[in-house]
N, C-alpha and C positions, 0 to 999 in steps of 0.2 A: 504564607498561611500558618496560622498555630495548628500544631500538633490537637486531636482531638481526643477528649478523656477517655483515657484505656485502662482497664481494671490492674489494679497490682501484677507483678510477678518477680521471678528473681533472675537477676542480672550480675556477673560478672562485671564492674565499672571501672575502667583504668589499670588494669589486668594487677589489681589486688586479689589476694588469696578467698579474703572473705567474700559472701554472698553478700547485694544490697536488694531490699525489696525497691521495686522500682516502676513508679506510673505516674501517668501524664495527669494534671490536673488545673482549670482555667489554662488549657494550651499549656501550660509548663512543667518542664520535666520533674518530677521528686524521687527522693532515694529518700531510704533508711537503711543503716545496715544492719545485718543479723548477728553479726557479733562473732562468726564463725566461717570456717571452709568446709564443713562436714556440710555433704547435700541434704542428707534426711535431716538433721540437727536442721540446717535452714528452713525446710520445707514444712517443719512445726513452727519455726516463727512465726513464716509466713502467716499459716493456716492461723495462729493465735492474733496477728494483724488481722487479715479476714473478720475474723469475730467481734475483734474491737471498734473496725469499724461498721459494720453491721449495728450493734447496739447502740449505735454511736447516732447513727442517722437512721434505724429503723420505730417509724409512731411507736406509740403507747395502741399494746391490741392484739392482736393474732390479725396478719394483711392474707388482700384476698389471693387468690391461687394465680392471677395475671398483676400480683405486685410482689409474689416471694418467687426469690431464685432457688431453682434446684437444687443450684451447688450448694446453697445455703443449707437446706435442707438435709444434705449428704453430711455436708462439716457441722452440723449440731448432733447427726446422731451417732458419729466416728468418733465426736471429740467428751461427749457427754451419758451414750450409752453406748457406744461400741468395748471401750478400755474394763467394763465389765463383765460381757457377753462369755460364749463357751468358747470362742474359737475367734477375738478380735483380729485375724491375721487372715480368716475367709472372708468376711468384712471389710477390711482394708485392700484385696484383691477385685471383689467384686467394684467396688467404684471408683475402678481405673477407669474400665472402658466406659461406664454411667458419667461421670463428670467428662470424659473425651466426647463421647454422643451427642450428650445433653448440651452441653458450655454452659453457655450463661444465658440459658432460654428458662423461663420463669412457669413455676409447677400447671399452669394453661395448657402447656404444649404438649402433655402427657392426654395421649387419648390412645383411642383401640389400634387406630395406624399407626400413631408414631411408635409404639410398643412392638406392632407387627414390626415394622420397620426398621427398630432397631437387631429384631434379629436377624433379619436378612443383610443387616449391615455387619454384626458379628461373626457370621461364618462360622458358629462353634455349634456342637450340640445342643438338643432342646434342654437337657439338662442342665448344662451351663447356662445358658441363657433366663432358665428358670429361676436357677440361684441366685443371678445378679438382677434381674427384677424381682425378685421378692424382698433384697437387699431396698431396692428403691422403693416399695413400696411401705418392708416398715420404715423407714425416715419418711417418707410424708406421713405417716400413722404419728410417729415419734415427735414430728412437728407440731403437728394437730392439739397432742395432749399435751404440749410445752407451752401451750397457746400463742403459735409461732403462726398457722392457719388458720381462717374460717373453716376450712371444708378442703375434702381430700378426692382426687380424681381418681378413675378406676384403673388398676395398672391389671392389665390381660397380658397373660403367664402363657406359656405354653405349656401342652400336657405335660402332666408329670410322667417321667419313664419308670419302666420296669426295673425294679432294684438289679444290680447284677452281685450275682450269688461269687465273687470271688476272692477265693482263700487260700495258698499255698499247699500244695504236695508238701511231704517232705522232701524229697530230691527236688523237687522248687526251691524252697527254702536253703538245703544246704547249700543249692548254688551259686544261692544271692548272698549265702555268711561268706562262702570262697571271694566271691566277687567282691566284698568288703574289704575284704582284708589283702586284697591286691590293687587298692587305689595308693592314688599317691601320696607321699610327705603326710603327715599327719592321720587324715582321710584312715589310714588302716588303724590308727587306735582306736578313734572316736566309732565309728561306724559299724563296727561287729559290734561292741558295747549295744549303741542302740539298737542296731538289730534282733540280737539276743533278748534283750530286757524285753521290746517288743511284744514278741512271738512268746515269751513265757508268763508275764505278766497280761496281754492284753491292755495296757497303759495308752493313752493316747499319744500323739508326737508331742503335743504343749506340753503335756505331764513330764516326760521322760525328759525332754529338753531342760526344762526347768529346774529337775530334780536338783537338789544339792545332798553335800555328805553326810550332814545331821541329820539328812530325814533317812538313812540307811544304818538300818540299825544289823553291823554281819554278826554278832555276840548272839543278838537274842533271833536272828535270822526272820525280820520285817520292814517294808520297808513303805514309806508314810507317804504316798502320792496325793499334792493338796488341788483344787480344782482351782480354775479359777475366781477371784473375789473373795477364796473361802479361808478365813479365820483360823489358824489353827492351834488346836485347844486342846488339853489333854484328854479329855472324851477322844475325839479322832485321834492320836496316838494310841489309846489305844485298840482302835479299828487298824491297825495296819495292815496292808495285804501278807501273808508269809512270802517268804523267798524261797522259791523253787532249790532245791541242793546242788543240780547243776550251772542255775545260773550265781548260785552265793558262791562258787568258786570261779567266776568270772570276775564276780564285783567284787573281790579281794585282791583277784591281781591285780586288777585296775585300782582299786583302792590305794597299792603299794606303789604306786606309780605318778601319785599327786597328793595334792594335800586335802586335808581332813575338814575342811570348811568351802573347797570350791565345788564346782559343778561336777556330778559324776560325769556324763557328757561334756566334752570341752574342748574344743583345737586350742591347744595353746595355751591352758587357761582359763578363755574369754569362752560367753557363753556362745552356742548356733543359734542364731535366732531363728535359721530354719534350715532342715536340715535336706531340700530339695524336695521334687515333685516325681511324675511318674514320667519312666521314659515311654513314650508312645507311637514309635518305630521308626519317627525325626528324630527328635529333637527333645528335652529332657524338659517338661512343664513348670516353666517360673523356680524361681527358688535358688537361694547363693550356696545351696550345701548338695550333696554328692550323692544321695540316692538314687537319683535317675541315673546318674552317671552305672555303678551297681546295679540295675537293675538292664542298663543296656549291655552291659556285661555278660551278663549273666543268662542276655536272650529274655528277660520276662518281661512283657510290652502291657502297657496299663495298670502295673502295680504301685499303688501309691504308698505311703509312711501306713496308710491305716487299715491297710487288707493286713499289716502283722498283727491289730488285734482282733482282725477280721477271722485269722487264723488261728491263735489262741483258744475264741470262742467254738469254730469250726471243731477241731480237734478235738476239745473239751468232751463235746458234743458226740464224735465218734468212737469217743471210748467208754459212749453211755453214762458219762457226769448228769447227776439230778439236770435239770436246765433252771431249776431255782437255786441255784448252788452256780451255776454259770452265770445267773444274774448278779448275782452276789460279787461273784471272782469280778465281774468287768463293770459292776455299777449301772445296770441295767434294770426296767422297770420288767417284771414280770411277763406283760403282754408281750414286750418289747424282744425280750429275749426268745420266746417261744415264736414269732413272726422271725427269724432270723438264725434259728440252730434245732427247732424242733424237727427237721426234714433230716436232719444230717444224725439225726438219734436210732440208734439201732430199734427202738421198742417203738418207733414214728408208724399210726395208725394202727400199733398192738391193740386197743383199747378199743378205738371204733370195730375191730374185727372180731374182739372178745363181745363186742355187743351186737353186733351183726349175728354172730354164729350161736347166741340167746337166742333172735328170734325165730 
């Protein structure tokens, strides 16, 4: 009997180094070379191939939920929207289990019950599952806005968990820095600098990893972090963030070891795409980097790279820095800064106390 038609997938053929896109059509195997032996590059070629096929067979106008694949909605969202989002890697991580669970099902398979089943299948915290299902919901809404879907089903989300106020004490920060310095190989060069920049500037991990030396003015004492999708202008140049004196010393040492055009935090001259996740007491969560390994050596459970940013803001609040200045340093809206750091400020509730005393 002829083989049934199957969707395209990546495969190495006859021992050849390059990956091939392989699928069955009309009972016959079809192949197309990706032209690369790199797994990530081959996945990008496969994604482009799937988009090409969808456009060639998709009828004009939006499709009904029972005619549109969940995978197509996620692919569309990941291709057109994610590259311009604040944290595209977070979207990519969320898509992996979504695709694994729903596979080749159509959008009409999404119901309250299947969302609950997804939560049970994931066996992760409500916060993790919620983030993933929010990505699914956003992908469906994006497909609808792009004219691909006639309607969007309801995506039931787990309750939003209480935010964790996790920040590092000075002793914990010192332990993390010492652990970063005892890593293997080049880790000892780039990880301590990453930690220091995060603690002193409060910049996001993605901004630190994309920072190049032309964006660091060592003479003027300013650093220019670019946001995702932001075009650098002379106006933004004027608004560079001042570099704390102690950090400036470490940056000058790092600059003396590398190219004046390359990345500030790098691994043998190459950009570090992922510094690594938190250590949860058992294994490092996701990522090819080494941050989780340093946390493990320092005995810090559940500390992610984002905790460095939160620590920077918390230390400022504890030292009595006005909240609006903390917001300016971190790039927060005033309401967000108040929500995160007001209770750390030494004057917390003082205004309310004075008002009560007047009564």
